[in-house]
All heavy atoms as TSV, in Angstrom:
chain	resi	resn	atom	element	x	y	z
A	1	MET	N	N	1.965	-3.818	-11.516
A	1	MET	CA	C	1.230	-3.993	-10.310
A	1	MET	C	C	-0.255	-3.547	-10.590
A	1	MET	O	O	-0.491	-2.619	-11.334
A	1	MET	CB	C	1.778	-3.122	-9.204
A	1	MET	CG	C	3.123	-3.566	-8.668
A	1	MET	SD	S	3.700	-2.517	-7.355
A	1	MET	CE	C	5.395	-2.647	-7.630
A	2	THR	N	N	-1.122	-4.295	-10.052
A	2	THR	CA	C	-2.535	-4.011	-10.311
A	2	THR	C	C	-3.279	-3.410	-9.099
A	2	THR	O	O	-4.456	-3.383	-9.074
A	2	THR	CB	C	-3.217	-5.335	-10.682
A	2	THR	OG1	O	-3.070	-6.274	-9.684
A	2	THR	CG2	C	-2.692	-5.898	-12.013
A	3	PHE	N	N	-2.540	-2.945	-8.068
A	3	PHE	CA	C	-3.139	-2.394	-6.878
A	3	PHE	C	C	-3.797	-1.032	-7.167
A	3	PHE	O	O	-3.297	-0.268	-7.982
A	3	PHE	CB	C	-2.122	-2.206	-5.764
A	3	PHE	CG	C	-1.543	-3.428	-5.240
A	3	PHE	CD1	C	-0.242	-3.837	-5.561
A	3	PHE	CD2	C	-2.316	-4.312	-4.439
A	3	PHE	CE1	C	0.290	-4.959	-5.037
A	3	PHE	CE2	C	-1.748	-5.459	-3.926
A	3	PHE	CZ	C	-0.478	-5.762	-4.219
A	4	LYS	N	N	-4.851	-0.759	-6.424
A	4	LYS	CA	C	-5.459	0.629	-6.409
A	4	LYS	C	C	-5.365	1.088	-4.953
A	4	LYS	O	O	-5.661	0.299	-4.050
A	4	LYS	CB	C	-6.870	0.585	-6.898
A	4	LYS	CG	C	-6.959	0.312	-8.378
A	4	LYS	CD	C	-8.371	0.413	-8.864
A	4	LYS	CE	C	-8.471	0.130	-10.356
A	4	LYS	NZ	N	-9.787	0.227	-10.852
A	5	TYR	N	N	-4.979	2.286	-4.781
A	5	TYR	CA	C	-4.808	2.909	-3.458
A	5	TYR	C	C	-6.047	3.780	-3.242
A	5	TYR	O	O	-6.298	4.681	-4.035
A	5	TYR	CB	C	-3.547	3.719	-3.411
A	5	TYR	CG	C	-3.287	4.516	-2.176
A	5	TYR	CD1	C	-3.459	3.993	-0.907
A	5	TYR	CD2	C	-2.892	5.843	-2.278
A	5	TYR	CE1	C	-3.159	4.731	0.221
A	5	TYR	CE2	C	-2.603	6.614	-1.124
A	5	TYR	CZ	C	-2.756	6.069	0.085
A	5	TYR	OH	O	-2.505	6.756	1.248
A	6	TYR	N	N	-6.823	3.456	-2.193
A	6	TYR	CA	C	-8.023	4.266	-1.963
A	6	TYR	C	C	-8.214	4.815	-0.615
A	6	TYR	O	O	-9.302	5.269	-0.264
A	6	TYR	CB	C	-9.265	3.482	-2.397
A	6	TYR	CG	C	-9.608	2.211	-1.660
A	6	TYR	CD1	C	-10.495	2.279	-0.575
A	6	TYR	CD2	C	-9.026	0.980	-1.930
A	6	TYR	CE1	C	-10.808	1.117	0.177
A	6	TYR	CE2	C	-9.294	-0.167	-1.259
A	6	TYR	CZ	C	-10.174	-0.096	-0.161
A	6	TYR	OH	O	-10.444	-1.189	0.529
A	7	GLY	N	N	-7.125	4.950	0.112
A	7	GLY	CA	C	-7.173	5.616	1.426
A	7	GLY	C	C	-6.219	5.062	2.468
A	7	GLY	O	O	-5.564	4.055	2.208
A	8	TYR	N	N	-6.186	5.727	3.575
A	8	TYR	CA	C	-5.363	5.271	4.703
A	8	TYR	C	C	-5.966	5.740	5.990
A	8	TYR	O	O	-6.825	6.573	6.053
A	8	TYR	CB	C	-3.901	5.755	4.541
A	8	TYR	CG	C	-3.701	7.243	4.805
A	8	TYR	CD1	C	-3.257	7.623	6.038
A	8	TYR	CD2	C	-3.983	8.170	3.850
A	8	TYR	CE1	C	-3.057	8.971	6.299
A	8	TYR	CE2	C	-3.792	9.517	4.104
A	8	TYR	CZ	C	-3.303	9.914	5.343
A	8	TYR	OH	O	-3.140	11.270	5.601
A	9	LYS	N	N	-5.436	5.164	7.066
A	9	LYS	CA	C	-5.809	5.575	8.410
A	9	LYS	C	C	-4.537	5.729	9.248
A	9	LYS	O	O	-3.581	5.096	8.977
A	9	LYS	CB	C	-6.787	4.597	9.077
A	9	LYS	CG	C	-6.163	3.302	9.499
A	9	LYS	CD	C	-7.116	2.441	10.261
A	9	LYS	CE	C	-6.407	1.166	10.782
A	9	LYS	NZ	N	-6.300	1.141	12.201
A	10	VAL	N	N	-4.637	6.551	10.277
A	10	VAL	CA	C	-3.549	6.718	11.202
A	10	VAL	C	C	-4.051	6.308	12.576
A	10	VAL	O	O	-5.063	6.779	13.078
A	10	VAL	CB	C	-3.047	8.193	11.242
A	10	VAL	CG1	C	-1.954	8.328	12.236
A	10	VAL	CG2	C	-2.615	8.641	9.831
A	11	SER	N	N	-3.280	5.413	13.244
A	11	SER	CA	C	-3.695	4.928	14.587
A	11	SER	C	C	-3.492	6.084	15.602
A	11	SER	O	O	-2.458	6.739	15.629
A	11	SER	CB	C	-2.764	3.782	14.939
A	11	SER	OG	O	-2.971	3.410	16.307
A	12	LYS	N	N	-4.475	6.297	16.404
A	12	LYS	CA	C	-4.334	7.306	17.484
A	12	LYS	C	C	-3.437	6.833	18.573
A	12	LYS	O	O	-2.858	7.667	19.234
A	12	LYS	CB	C	-5.782	7.588	18.051
A	12	LYS	CG	C	-6.672	8.328	17.097
A	12	LYS	CD	C	-7.992	8.615	17.755
A	12	LYS	CE	C	-8.892	9.345	16.779
A	12	LYS	NZ	N	-10.174	9.675	17.387
A	13	ILE	N	N	-3.217	5.542	18.704
A	13	ILE	CA	C	-2.383	5.057	19.762
A	13	ILE	C	C	-0.929	5.249	19.481
A	13	ILE	O	O	-0.154	5.695	20.307
A	13	ILE	CB	C	-2.718	3.563	19.980
A	13	ILE	CG1	C	-4.133	3.357	20.432
A	13	ILE	CG2	C	-1.706	2.891	20.923
A	13	ILE	CD1	C	-4.599	1.929	20.466
A	14	ASN	N	N	-0.491	4.819	18.235
A	14	ASN	CA	C	0.978	4.885	17.918
A	14	ASN	C	C	1.321	5.697	16.672
A	14	ASN	O	O	2.476	5.741	16.281
A	14	ASN	CB	C	1.590	3.525	17.888
A	14	ASN	CG	C	0.910	2.628	16.800
A	14	ASN	OD1	O	0.141	3.160	15.967
A	14	ASN	ND2	N	1.175	1.338	16.807
A	15	GLY	N	N	0.334	6.329	16.026
A	15	GLY	CA	C	0.639	7.071	14.861
A	15	GLY	C	C	0.984	6.269	13.567
A	15	GLY	O	O	1.321	6.856	12.563
A	16	ARG	N	N	0.845	4.984	13.619
A	16	ARG	CA	C	1.116	4.082	12.495
A	16	ARG	C	C	0.062	4.277	11.390
A	16	ARG	O	O	-1.114	4.284	11.627
A	16	ARG	CB	C	1.089	2.642	12.931
A	16	ARG	CG	C	1.398	1.646	11.856
A	16	ARG	CD	C	1.438	0.237	12.429
A	16	ARG	NE	N	1.127	-0.809	11.473
A	16	ARG	CZ	C	1.982	-1.368	10.605
A	16	ARG	NH1	N	3.225	-0.984	10.683
A	16	ARG	NH2	N	1.644	-2.336	9.826
A	17	LYS	N	N	0.565	4.465	10.163
A	17	LYS	CA	C	-0.299	4.548	9.001
A	17	LYS	C	C	-0.601	3.179	8.444
A	17	LYS	O	O	0.362	2.373	8.343
A	17	LYS	CB	C	0.296	5.432	7.914
A	17	LYS	CG	C	0.467	6.861	8.240
A	17	LYS	CD	C	1.076	7.574	7.037
A	17	LYS	CE	C	1.402	8.998	7.344
A	17	LYS	NZ	N	2.074	9.656	6.244
A	18	GLU	N	N	-1.834	2.971	8.013
A	18	GLU	CA	C	-2.175	1.729	7.255
A	18	GLU	C	C	-2.937	2.153	6.019
A	18	GLU	O	O	-3.904	2.951	6.145
A	18	GLU	CB	C	-2.993	0.805	8.151
A	18	GLU	CG	C	-2.158	0.183	9.296
A	18	GLU	CD	C	-2.964	-0.854	10.055
A	18	GLU	OE1	O	-4.117	-0.519	10.475
A	18	GLU	OE2	O	-2.482	-1.964	10.212
A	19	ALA	N	N	-2.524	1.585	4.939
A	19	ALA	CA	C	-3.197	1.924	3.623
A	19	ALA	C	C	-4.249	0.864	3.300
A	19	ALA	O	O	-4.125	-0.305	3.671
A	19	ALA	CB	C	-2.115	1.912	2.540
A	20	PHE	N	N	-5.233	1.322	2.547
A	20	PHE	CA	C	-6.311	0.380	2.029
A	20	PHE	C	C	-6.026	0.222	0.545
A	20	PHE	O	O	-6.030	1.174	-0.185
A	20	PHE	CB	C	-7.678	1.017	2.280
A	20	PHE	CG	C	-7.970	1.299	3.677
A	20	PHE	CD1	C	-7.872	2.546	4.244
A	20	PHE	CD2	C	-8.340	0.241	4.524
A	20	PHE	CE1	C	-8.121	2.815	5.591
A	20	PHE	CE2	C	-8.600	0.482	5.886
A	20	PHE	CZ	C	-8.472	1.724	6.410
A	21	LEU	N	N	-5.815	-1.022	0.139
A	21	LEU	CA	C	-5.459	-1.369	-1.162
A	21	LEU	C	C	-6.462	-2.290	-1.773
A	21	LEU	O	O	-6.956	-3.212	-1.077
A	21	LEU	CB	C	-4.040	-2.000	-1.290
A	21	LEU	CG	C	-2.933	-1.200	-0.763
A	21	LEU	CD1	C	-1.680	-2.007	-0.572
A	21	LEU	CD2	C	-2.636	0.023	-1.640
A	22	LEU	N	N	-6.697	-2.183	-3.068
A	22	LEU	CA	C	-7.665	-3.064	-3.762
A	22	LEU	C	C	-6.914	-3.707	-4.912
A	22	LEU	O	O	-6.191	-3.029	-5.659
A	22	LEU	CB	C	-8.824	-2.268	-4.284
A	22	LEU	CG	C	-9.989	-2.991	-4.972
A	22	LEU	CD1	C	-10.686	-3.892	-3.926
A	22	LEU	CD2	C	-10.968	-2.040	-5.537
A	23	ASP	N	N	-7.021	-5.036	-5.079
A	23	ASP	CA	C	-6.448	-5.807	-6.172
A	23	ASP	C	C	-7.516	-6.726	-6.681
A	23	ASP	O	O	-7.756	-7.774	-6.082
A	23	ASP	CB	C	-5.219	-6.510	-5.721
A	23	ASP	CG	C	-4.474	-7.159	-6.864
A	23	ASP	OD1	O	-4.519	-6.678	-7.966
A	23	ASP	OD2	O	-3.804	-8.265	-6.603
A	24	GLY	N	N	-8.163	-6.284	-7.734
A	24	GLY	CA	C	-9.356	-7.091	-8.210
A	24	GLY	C	C	-10.417	-7.037	-7.167
A	24	GLY	O	O	-10.878	-5.959	-6.798
A	25	ASP	N	N	-10.862	-8.182	-6.650
A	25	ASP	CA	C	-11.845	-8.244	-5.622
A	25	ASP	C	C	-11.254	-8.334	-4.225
A	25	ASP	O	O	-11.972	-8.404	-3.183
A	25	ASP	CB	C	-12.793	-9.467	-5.835
A	25	ASP	CG	C	-13.692	-9.309	-7.014
A	25	ASP	OD1	O	-14.014	-8.144	-7.399
A	25	ASP	OD2	O	-14.070	-10.332	-7.601
A	26	ASP	N	N	-9.931	-8.403	-4.137
A	26	ASP	CA	C	-9.258	-8.564	-2.835
A	26	ASP	C	C	-8.913	-7.238	-2.248
A	26	ASP	O	O	-8.417	-6.311	-2.920
A	26	ASP	CB	C	-7.954	-9.345	-2.981
A	26	ASP	CG	C	-8.194	-10.725	-3.504
A	26	ASP	OD1	O	-9.210	-11.345	-3.076
A	26	ASP	OD2	O	-7.389	-11.302	-4.256
A	27	ILE	N	N	-9.196	-7.087	-0.946
A	27	ILE	CA	C	-8.872	-5.851	-0.174
A	27	ILE	C	C	-7.788	-6.147	0.762
A	27	ILE	O	O	-7.742	-7.167	1.421
A	27	ILE	CB	C	-10.113	-5.351	0.561
A	27	ILE	CG1	C	-11.235	-4.998	-0.392
A	27	ILE	CG2	C	-9.742	-4.137	1.456
A	27	ILE	CD1	C	-12.515	-4.667	0.253
A	28	PHE	N	N	-6.768	-5.289	0.808
A	28	PHE	CA	C	-5.629	-5.429	1.698
A	28	PHE	C	C	-5.451	-4.215	2.550
A	28	PHE	O	O	-5.670	-3.124	2.074
A	28	PHE	CB	C	-4.306	-5.682	0.894
A	28	PHE	CG	C	-4.354	-6.868	0.021
A	28	PHE	CD1	C	-4.661	-6.754	-1.351
A	28	PHE	CD2	C	-3.970	-8.104	0.539
A	28	PHE	CE1	C	-4.666	-7.881	-2.137
A	28	PHE	CE2	C	-4.005	-9.215	-0.287
A	28	PHE	CZ	C	-4.329	-9.126	-1.608
A	29	ILE	N	N	-5.073	-4.345	3.800
A	29	ILE	CA	C	-4.772	-3.291	4.657
A	29	ILE	C	C	-3.332	-3.510	5.122
A	29	ILE	O	O	-3.019	-4.629	5.701
A	29	ILE	CB	C	-5.684	-3.244	5.954
A	29	ILE	CG1	C	-7.166	-3.074	5.480
A	29	ILE	CG2	C	-5.286	-2.108	6.846
A	29	ILE	CD1	C	-8.126	-3.211	6.560
A	30	ALA	N	N	-2.446	-2.586	4.877
A	30	ALA	CA	C	-1.014	-2.751	5.153
A	30	ALA	C	C	-0.364	-1.480	5.561
A	30	ALA	O	O	-0.667	-0.408	5.098
A	30	ALA	CB	C	-0.277	-3.313	3.933
A	31	GLY	N	N	0.586	-1.593	6.530
A	31	GLY	CA	C	1.380	-0.470	6.926
A	31	GLY	C	C	2.711	-0.406	6.211
A	31	GLY	O	O	3.019	-1.333	5.419
A	32	GLU	N	N	3.482	0.626	6.455
A	32	GLU	CA	C	4.769	0.781	5.887
A	32	GLU	C	C	5.667	-0.407	6.316
A	32	GLU	O	O	5.657	-0.846	7.532
A	32	GLU	CB	C	5.441	2.086	6.228
A	32	GLU	CG	C	4.718	3.271	5.556
A	32	GLU	CD	C	5.265	4.593	5.872
A	32	GLU	OE1	O	5.998	4.767	6.940
A	32	GLU	OE2	O	4.978	5.568	5.128
A	33	ASN	N	N	6.416	-0.957	5.402
A	33	ASN	CA	C	7.280	-2.147	5.590
A	33	ASN	C	C	6.499	-3.460	5.680
A	33	ASN	O	O	7.105	-4.541	5.897
A	33	ASN	CB	C	8.227	-2.004	6.775
A	33	ASN	CG	C	9.190	-0.825	6.567
A	33	ASN	OD1	O	9.772	-0.702	5.476
A	33	ASN	ND2	N	9.307	0.036	7.507
A	34	ASP	N	N	5.182	-3.431	5.592
A	34	ASP	CA	C	4.403	-4.675	5.533
A	34	ASP	C	C	4.429	-5.292	4.206
A	34	ASP	O	O	4.526	-4.567	3.140
A	34	ASP	CB	C	2.899	-4.392	5.974
A	34	ASP	CG	C	2.766	-4.156	7.446
A	34	ASP	OD1	O	3.710	-4.280	8.212
A	34	ASP	OD2	O	1.636	-3.783	7.785
A	35	GLN	N	N	4.343	-6.625	4.172
A	35	GLN	CA	C	4.223	-7.322	2.903
A	35	GLN	C	C	2.780	-7.545	2.487
A	35	GLN	O	O	1.981	-7.769	3.375
A	35	GLN	CB	C	5.016	-8.606	2.958
A	35	GLN	CG	C	6.520	-8.381	3.122
A	35	GLN	CD	C	7.293	-9.695	3.206
A	35	GLN	OE1	O	6.798	-10.740	3.572
A	35	GLN	NE2	N	8.539	-9.597	2.785
A	36	VAL	N	N	2.519	-7.501	1.208
A	36	VAL	CA	C	1.145	-7.684	0.690
A	36	VAL	C	C	1.194	-8.753	-0.356
A	36	VAL	O	O	2.126	-8.847	-1.182
A	36	VAL	CB	C	0.670	-6.353	0.049
A	36	VAL	CG1	C	-0.744	-6.471	-0.488
A	36	VAL	CG2	C	0.788	-5.207	1.037
A	37	LYS	N	N	0.169	-9.582	-0.399
A	37	LYS	CA	C	0.110	-10.628	-1.425
A	37	LYS	C	C	1.265	-11.546	-1.304
A	37	LYS	O	O	2.107	-11.571	-2.211
A	37	LYS	CB	C	-0.076	-10.077	-2.833
A	37	LYS	CG	C	-1.463	-10.053	-3.385
A	37	LYS	CD	C	-1.434	-9.586	-4.772
A	37	LYS	CE	C	-2.090	-10.667	-5.607
A	37	LYS	NZ	N	-2.379	-10.222	-6.969
A	38	SER	N	N	1.342	-12.251	-0.271
A	38	SER	CA	C	2.555	-13.128	0.093
A	38	SER	C	C	3.804	-12.220	0.255
A	38	SER	O	O	3.598	-10.987	0.427
A	38	SER	CB	C	2.749	-14.219	-0.913
A	38	SER	OG	O	3.188	-13.730	-2.172
A	39	PRO	N	N	4.914	-12.699	0.107
A	39	PRO	CA	C	6.104	-11.856	0.323
A	39	PRO	C	C	6.501	-11.062	-0.919
A	39	PRO	O	O	7.521	-10.355	-0.935
A	39	PRO	CB	C	7.190	-12.761	0.766
A	39	PRO	CG	C	6.845	-14.034	0.121
A	39	PRO	CD	C	5.355	-14.105	0.072
A	40	ARG	N	N	5.736	-11.071	-1.957
A	40	ARG	CA	C	6.134	-10.470	-3.216
A	40	ARG	C	C	6.190	-8.944	-3.203
A	40	ARG	O	O	7.061	-8.315	-3.740
A	40	ARG	CB	C	5.220	-10.900	-4.312
A	40	ARG	CG	C	5.607	-10.189	-5.637
A	40	ARG	CD	C	5.509	-11.012	-6.859
A	40	ARG	NE	N	5.960	-10.310	-7.957
A	40	ARG	CZ	C	5.511	-10.455	-9.175
A	40	ARG	NH1	N	4.606	-11.318	-9.455
A	40	ARG	NH2	N	6.038	-9.736	-10.175
A	41	TYR	N	N	5.201	-8.310	-2.618
A	41	TYR	CA	C	5.125	-6.841	-2.580
A	41	TYR	C	C	5.279	-6.291	-1.141
A	41	TYR	O	O	4.837	-6.885	-0.183
A	41	TYR	CB	C	3.810	-6.371	-3.155
A	41	TYR	CG	C	3.513	-6.817	-4.515
A	41	TYR	CD1	C	2.705	-7.837	-4.819
A	41	TYR	CD2	C	4.190	-6.193	-5.577
A	41	TYR	CE1	C	2.452	-8.311	-6.121
A	41	TYR	CE2	C	3.993	-6.613	-6.914
A	41	TYR	CZ	C	3.145	-7.631	-7.137
A	41	TYR	OH	O	2.897	-8.069	-8.427
A	42	LYS	N	N	5.943	-5.139	-1.051
A	42	LYS	CA	C	6.200	-4.527	0.255
A	42	LYS	C	C	5.837	-3.079	0.177
A	42	LYS	O	O	6.195	-2.363	-0.824
A	42	LYS	CB	C	7.663	-4.628	0.660
A	42	LYS	CG	C	7.944	-4.046	2.010
A	42	LYS	CD	C	9.341	-4.278	2.446
A	42	LYS	CE	C	10.286	-3.209	1.982
A	42	LYS	NZ	N	11.584	-3.272	2.534
A	43	VAL	N	N	5.062	-2.570	1.126
A	43	VAL	CA	C	4.707	-1.191	1.187
A	43	VAL	C	C	5.935	-0.375	1.686
A	43	VAL	O	O	6.396	-0.671	2.749
A	43	VAL	CB	C	3.456	-0.935	2.115
A	43	VAL	CG1	C	3.182	0.580	2.254
A	43	VAL	CG2	C	2.261	-1.682	1.625
A	44	VAL	N	N	6.398	0.539	0.865
A	44	VAL	CA	C	7.555	1.288	1.212
A	44	VAL	C	C	7.189	2.608	1.955
A	44	VAL	O	O	7.717	2.928	2.948
A	44	VAL	CB	C	8.445	1.644	-0.050
A	44	VAL	CG1	C	9.614	2.485	0.317
A	44	VAL	CG2	C	8.848	0.342	-0.717
A	45	LYS	N	N	6.248	3.331	1.354
A	45	LYS	CA	C	5.835	4.623	1.875
A	45	LYS	C	C	4.379	4.836	1.650
A	45	LYS	O	O	3.862	4.623	0.552
A	45	LYS	CB	C	6.684	5.733	1.270
A	45	LYS	CG	C	6.356	7.087	1.864
A	45	LYS	CD	C	7.274	8.188	1.370
A	45	LYS	CE	C	6.923	9.367	2.137
A	45	LYS	NZ	N	7.063	10.636	1.595
A	46	ILE	N	N	3.666	5.353	2.677
A	46	ILE	CA	C	2.239	5.742	2.623
A	46	ILE	C	C	2.152	7.270	2.662
A	46	ILE	O	O	2.595	7.866	3.645
A	46	ILE	CB	C	1.417	5.081	3.679
A	46	ILE	CG1	C	1.487	3.627	3.591
A	46	ILE	CG2	C	-0.004	5.593	3.603
A	46	ILE	CD1	C	0.875	2.869	4.765
A	47	GLY	N	N	1.610	7.852	1.646
A	47	GLY	CA	C	1.414	9.359	1.662
A	47	GLY	C	C	-0.041	9.666	1.587
A	47	GLY	O	O	-0.909	8.770	1.425
A	48	VAL	N	N	-0.319	10.956	1.663
A	48	VAL	CA	C	-1.731	11.406	1.606
A	48	VAL	C	C	-2.342	11.081	0.252
A	48	VAL	O	O	-3.497	10.586	0.144
A	48	VAL	CB	C	-1.789	12.894	1.933
A	48	VAL	CG1	C	-3.220	13.423	1.733
A	48	VAL	CG2	C	-1.330	13.164	3.353
A	49	ASN	N	N	-1.594	11.353	-0.830
A	49	ASN	CA	C	-2.105	11.186	-2.212
A	49	ASN	C	C	-1.528	10.098	-2.994
A	49	ASN	O	O	-1.894	9.804	-4.130
A	49	ASN	CB	C	-1.887	12.487	-2.946
A	49	ASN	CG	C	-2.679	13.639	-2.416
A	49	ASN	OD1	O	-3.870	13.489	-2.076
A	49	ASN	ND2	N	-2.049	14.764	-2.209
A	50	SER	N	N	-0.527	9.352	-2.408
A	50	SER	CA	C	0.080	8.264	-3.119
A	50	SER	C	C	0.715	7.248	-2.146
A	50	SER	O	O	0.876	7.539	-0.998
A	50	SER	CB	C	1.140	8.779	-4.069
A	50	SER	OG	O	2.194	9.373	-3.353
A	51	ILE	N	N	1.044	6.123	-2.716
A	51	ILE	CA	C	1.674	5.047	-1.928
A	51	ILE	C	C	2.815	4.438	-2.854
A	51	ILE	O	O	2.649	4.368	-4.100
A	51	ILE	CB	C	0.686	3.936	-1.523
A	51	ILE	CG1	C	1.308	2.912	-0.585
A	51	ILE	CG2	C	0.073	3.260	-2.704
A	51	ILE	CD1	C	0.365	1.930	0.038
A	52	THR	N	N	3.910	4.096	-2.213
A	52	THR	CA	C	4.992	3.413	-2.969
A	52	THR	C	C	5.094	2.005	-2.533
A	52	THR	O	O	5.159	1.674	-1.363
A	52	THR	CB	C	6.342	4.167	-2.710
A	52	THR	OG1	O	6.225	5.537	-3.091
A	52	THR	CG2	C	7.449	3.542	-3.529
A	53	ILE	N	N	5.051	1.126	-3.508
A	53	ILE	CA	C	5.090	-0.350	-3.310
A	53	ILE	C	C	6.265	-0.898	-4.094
A	53	ILE	O	O	6.472	-0.536	-5.243
A	53	ILE	CB	C	3.826	-1.054	-3.754
A	53	ILE	CG1	C	2.585	-0.473	-2.868
A	53	ILE	CG2	C	3.890	-2.525	-3.567
A	53	ILE	CD1	C	1.275	-1.019	-3.323
A	54	GLU	N	N	7.026	-1.839	-3.428
A	54	GLU	CA	C	8.177	-2.461	-4.045
A	54	GLU	C	C	7.819	-3.912	-4.445
A	54	GLU	O	O	7.172	-4.595	-3.572
A	54	GLU	CB	C	9.313	-2.464	-3.103
A	54	GLU	CG	C	10.553	-3.208	-3.677
A	54	GLU	CD	C	11.689	-3.267	-2.685
A	54	GLU	OE1	O	11.556	-2.835	-1.516
A	54	GLU	OE2	O	12.682	-3.904	-3.026
A	55	ASP	N	N	8.145	-4.321	-5.630
A	55	ASP	CA	C	8.044	-5.701	-6.064
A	55	ASP	C	C	9.365	-6.296	-5.647
A	55	ASP	O	O	10.419	-6.084	-6.253
A	55	ASP	CB	C	7.864	-5.774	-7.572
A	55	ASP	CG	C	7.705	-7.155	-8.121
A	55	ASP	OD1	O	8.341	-8.120	-7.490
A	55	ASP	OD2	O	7.009	-7.352	-9.116
A	56	THR	N	N	9.357	-7.092	-4.602
A	56	THR	CA	C	10.588	-7.625	-4.042
A	56	THR	C	C	11.187	-8.721	-4.977
A	56	THR	O	O	12.415	-8.938	-4.820
A	56	THR	CB	C	10.327	-8.267	-2.647
A	56	THR	OG1	O	9.371	-9.279	-2.760
A	56	THR	CG2	C	9.847	-7.156	-1.658
A	57	GLN	N	N	10.402	-9.280	-5.822
A	57	GLN	CA	C	10.984	-10.327	-6.740
A	57	GLN	C	C	11.847	-9.656	-7.752
A	57	GLN	O	O	12.939	-10.142	-8.127
A	57	GLN	CB	C	9.817	-11.073	-7.403
A	57	GLN	CG	C	10.306	-12.168	-8.315
A	57	GLN	CD	C	9.151	-12.932	-8.945
A	57	GLN	OE1	O	7.981	-12.677	-8.621
A	57	GLN	NE2	N	9.521	-13.900	-9.740
A	58	PHE	N	N	11.395	-8.534	-8.328
A	58	PHE	CA	C	12.129	-7.862	-9.439
A	58	PHE	C	C	12.888	-6.613	-8.975
A	58	PHE	O	O	13.425	-5.903	-9.767
A	58	PHE	CB	C	11.162	-7.519	-10.576
A	58	PHE	CG	C	10.625	-8.738	-11.252
A	58	PHE	CD1	C	9.319	-9.126	-11.045
A	58	PHE	CD2	C	11.373	-9.515	-12.035
A	58	PHE	CE1	C	8.744	-10.258	-11.627
A	58	PHE	CE2	C	10.896	-10.665	-12.716
A	58	PHE	CZ	C	9.587	-10.989	-12.461
A	59	LYS	N	N	12.812	-6.326	-7.657
A	59	LYS	CA	C	13.497	-5.150	-7.095
A	59	LYS	C	C	13.096	-3.874	-7.809
A	59	LYS	O	O	13.981	-3.060	-8.177
A	59	LYS	CB	C	15.089	-5.314	-7.157
A	59	LYS	CG	C	15.492	-6.535	-6.410
A	59	LYS	CD	C	15.161	-6.529	-4.914
A	59	LYS	CE	C	15.735	-7.725	-4.200
A	59	LYS	NZ	N	15.085	-8.019	-2.997
A	60	ASP	N	N	11.831	-3.726	-8.045
A	60	ASP	CA	C	11.295	-2.500	-8.721
A	60	ASP	C	C	10.212	-1.902	-7.830
A	60	ASP	O	O	9.459	-2.628	-7.150
A	60	ASP	CB	C	10.727	-2.986	-10.052
A	60	ASP	CG	C	10.260	-1.782	-10.883
A	60	ASP	OD1	O	10.880	-0.724	-10.805
A	60	ASP	OD2	O	9.284	-1.950	-11.596
A	61	SER	N	N	10.186	-0.622	-7.796
A	61	SER	CA	C	9.127	0.031	-7.008
A	61	SER	C	C	8.305	0.900	-7.886
A	61	SER	O	O	8.692	1.353	-8.952
A	61	SER	CB	C	9.713	0.891	-5.884
A	61	SER	OG	O	10.437	1.923	-6.361
A	62	GLN	N	N	7.000	1.108	-7.407
A	62	GLN	CA	C	6.051	1.928	-8.184
A	62	GLN	C	C	5.280	2.767	-7.255
A	62	GLN	O	O	4.894	2.352	-6.177
A	62	GLN	CB	C	5.119	0.951	-8.939
A	62	GLN	CG	C	4.044	1.668	-9.810
A	62	GLN	CD	C	3.207	0.746	-10.609
A	62	GLN	OE1	O	3.488	-0.503	-10.569
A	62	GLN	NE2	N	2.296	1.188	-11.234
A	63	THR	N	N	5.028	4.008	-7.619
A	63	THR	CA	C	4.166	4.927	-6.847
A	63	THR	C	C	2.826	4.948	-7.491
A	63	THR	O	O	2.663	5.190	-8.661
A	63	THR	CB	C	4.797	6.371	-6.821
A	63	THR	OG1	O	6.101	6.312	-6.215
A	63	THR	CG2	C	3.940	7.299	-6.021
A	64	ILE	N	N	1.799	4.686	-6.664
A	64	ILE	CA	C	0.408	4.552	-7.111
A	64	ILE	C	C	-0.335	5.752	-6.489
A	64	ILE	O	O	-0.271	5.975	-5.293
A	64	ILE	CB	C	-0.198	3.279	-6.657
A	64	ILE	CG1	C	0.608	2.086	-7.234
A	64	ILE	CG2	C	-1.678	3.203	-7.123
A	64	ILE	CD1	C	0.228	0.742	-6.606
A	65	GLN	N	N	-1.033	6.503	-7.348
A	65	GLN	CA	C	-1.741	7.682	-6.888
A	65	GLN	C	C	-3.118	7.227	-6.202
A	65	GLN	O	O	-3.659	6.177	-6.548
A	65	GLN	CB	C	-2.109	8.608	-8.073
A	65	GLN	CG	C	-0.845	9.180	-8.713
A	65	GLN	CD	C	-0.002	10.006	-7.787
A	65	GLN	OE1	O	-0.506	10.826	-7.048
A	65	GLN	NE2	N	1.276	9.740	-7.778
A	66	LEU	N	N	-3.619	8.103	-5.344
A	66	LEU	CA	C	-4.902	7.813	-4.694
A	66	LEU	C	C	-5.997	7.742	-5.753
A	66	LEU	O	O	-6.032	8.618	-6.659
A	66	LEU	CB	C	-5.231	8.985	-3.735
A	66	LEU	CG	C	-6.461	8.822	-2.900
A	66	LEU	CD1	C	-6.355	7.681	-1.892
A	66	LEU	CD2	C	-6.693	10.158	-2.094
A	67	ALA	N	N	-6.775	6.693	-5.674
A	67	ALA	CA	C	-7.852	6.482	-6.687
A	67	ALA	C	C	-8.946	7.467	-6.433
A	67	ALA	O	O	-9.323	7.768	-5.303
A	67	ALA	CB	C	-8.399	5.053	-6.568
A	68	PRO	N	N	-9.472	8.086	-7.540
A	68	PRO	CA	C	-10.623	9.024	-7.352
A	68	PRO	C	C	-11.865	8.286	-6.890
A	68	PRO	O	O	-11.990	7.037	-7.117
A	68	PRO	CB	C	-10.840	9.587	-8.807
A	68	PRO	CG	C	-10.196	8.593	-9.715
A	68	PRO	CD	C	-9.096	7.900	-8.927
A	69	GLU	N	N	-12.692	9.001	-6.260
A	69	GLU	CA	C	-13.918	8.332	-5.690
A	69	GLU	C	C	-14.861	7.918	-6.791
A	69	GLU	O	O	-14.925	8.501	-7.824
A	69	GLU	CB	C	-14.669	9.391	-4.773
A	69	GLU	CG	C	-13.869	9.646	-3.562
A	69	GLU	CD	C	-14.637	10.513	-2.560
A	69	GLU	OE1	O	-15.851	10.535	-2.568
A	69	GLU	OE2	O	-13.985	11.220	-1.840
């Protein structure tokens, strides 16, 4: 996976977390259980310092650390 995790936000309305991901020049905003880059990748868990993403094609998951500034 080529994603970089560079932050998240929490909705004041419903407490939903959304992560900010970078893949090359593409920026994605996704919440837990959302699919990213077509249906291939799914956000499993958003944490303060890391995010877990599952490759649904190969049934493999990876934890990506928060990118340094």
